[in-house]
C-alpha positions as CSV (number, residue, x, y, z in Angstrom):
1,M,-113.7,-9.6,114.4
2,E,-117.2,-8.3,114.7
3,T,-118.6,-9.5,118.0
4,K,-122.0,-7.8,118.0
5,I,-125.3,-8.4,116.2
6,T,-127.1,-5.0,116.1
7,I,-130.8,-4.5,115.5
8,I,-130.8,-1.4,113.3
9,E,-134.5,-0.7,112.9
10,G,-137.9,-2.0,114.1
11,P,-139.3,-2.5,117.6
12,P,-137.3,-3.8,120.5
13,P,-137.0,-7.6,120.5
14,V,-139.4,-9.7,122.5
15,F,-137.7,-12.0,124.9
16,E,-139.4,-15.2,125.9
17,P,-138.3,-17.4,128.9
18,V,-136.3,-20.4,127.8
19,Q,-138.3,-23.7,128.1
20,D,-135.6,-26.0,126.5
21,G,-133.8,-28.2,129.0
22,W,-130.4,-27.9,127.1
23,A,-130.5,-24.1,127.2
24,L,-131.4,-24.0,130.9
25,S,-128.4,-26.1,131.6
26,L,-126.1,-23.4,130.2
27,T,-126.7,-21.2,133.2
28,E,-126.2,-23.8,135.9
29,G,-123.9,-22.5,138.5
30,P,-123.5,-19.2,140.5
31,S,-124.6,-16.9,137.6
32,S,-127.7,-14.8,138.3
33,L,-128.4,-14.1,134.7
34,V,-131.7,-15.1,133.1
35,N,-132.0,-17.3,130.0
36,A,-134.2,-16.0,127.2
37,V,-134.8,-16.5,123.5
38,T,-135.8,-14.0,120.8
39,K,-136.8,-14.3,117.2
40,L,-135.6,-11.8,114.7
41,R,-136.3,-11.5,110.9
42,T,-133.1,-11.0,108.9
43,F,-131.9,-11.2,105.3
44,N,-128.6,-12.9,106.2
45,G,-129.4,-15.4,109.0
46,P,-126.7,-18.0,108.0
47,E,-124.1,-15.3,107.9
48,L,-125.0,-14.0,111.3
49,V,-124.9,-17.5,112.8
50,E,-121.5,-18.1,111.2
51,R,-120.2,-14.9,112.7
52,C,-121.3,-16.2,116.1
53,Y,-119.5,-19.5,115.5
54,R,-116.3,-17.8,114.5
55,A,-116.3,-15.6,117.6
56,W,-117.0,-18.6,119.9
57,R,-114.2,-20.6,118.2
58,S,-111.9,-17.7,119.1
59,Y,-113.2,-17.7,122.7
60,E,-114.9,-14.3,122.3
61,T,-118.4,-13.4,123.5
62,M,-121.1,-12.4,120.9
63,H,-123.6,-9.7,122.0
64,L,-127.0,-8.6,120.8
65,L,-127.1,-4.9,120.7
66,Y,-130.7,-3.4,120.6
67,K,-132.7,-0.4,121.9
68,N,-135.2,-1.0,124.7
69,E,-138.7,0.5,124.9
70,M,-137.3,3.8,126.1
71,G,-134.8,4.0,123.2
72,L,-131.8,3.2,125.4
73,E,-129.2,0.9,124.0
74,Q,-129.0,-2.5,125.7
75,E,-126.6,-5.4,125.2
76,A,-127.1,-9.0,125.9
77,P,-124.5,-11.8,125.6
78,I,-125.6,-14.5,123.1
79,Q,-125.3,-18.1,124.3
80,A,-126.6,-19.9,121.1
81,A,-127.8,-19.0,117.6
82,R,-129.8,-20.7,114.9
83,T,-131.4,-19.6,111.7
84,V,-134.7,-20.9,110.2
85,D,-136.1,-20.3,106.7
86,S,-139.6,-18.9,106.5
87,E,-141.8,-17.5,103.7
88,D,-140.7,-14.0,104.6
89,G,-137.0,-14.8,104.7
90,H,-134.7,-15.9,107.5
91,V,-135.6,-16.0,111.1
92,L,-132.7,-15.7,113.5
93,L,-133.2,-17.4,116.9
94,L,-130.9,-16.1,119.6
95,W,-130.6,-17.5,123.1
96,V,-129.3,-14.7,125.3
97,Y,-128.4,-14.0,128.9
98,L,-130.4,-11.1,130.4
99,D,-129.7,-9.1,133.6
100,P,-132.4,-9.9,136.1
101,E,-132.3,-6.2,137.3
102,I,-133.9,-5.1,134.0
103,V,-136.2,-8.1,133.2
104,E,-139.9,-7.8,134.0
105,F,-141.7,-11.1,134.1
106,E,-145.3,-11.7,132.9
107,I,-147.1,-14.6,134.5
108,D,-149.1,-16.8,132.1
109,H,-152.1,-18.2,133.9
110,G,-153.1,-20.3,130.9
111,E,-155.7,-17.9,129.6
112,D,-155.3,-16.7,126.0
113,D,-156.0,-13.0,126.1
114,G,-154.1,-12.3,122.8
115,T,-151.1,-10.7,124.6
116,D,-147.5,-11.8,124.4
117,D,-146.3,-13.8,127.4
118,G,-142.6,-13.1,127.1
119,F,-140.2,-10.8,129.0
120,D,-140.7,-7.1,128.7
121,L,-137.7,-4.9,129.0
């Protein structure tokens, strides 16, 4: 079974801190991993979500495989997946666990300066 979703082309994903209470509860406990969500455009969103469901039903872990800003491959375990239709096709929402050693936080002081306020990797 395929247990990876790979970003083949395009820029590295932008990870945003999780603000949903249900997703925050997924990391309660001794884990030191950070919850984040990313949005990816895809042509086959429902198929990718179904692949996640099949892996989880078999007690396997799904991973997001991507290249970081330096071009190095990174892997993040996926904790939840959802697809949304948009005018440009499907948007795949992935909630992932990130290693706190490689996450750089940006603090939002409430000022809109036009920059993204997510995680940078």
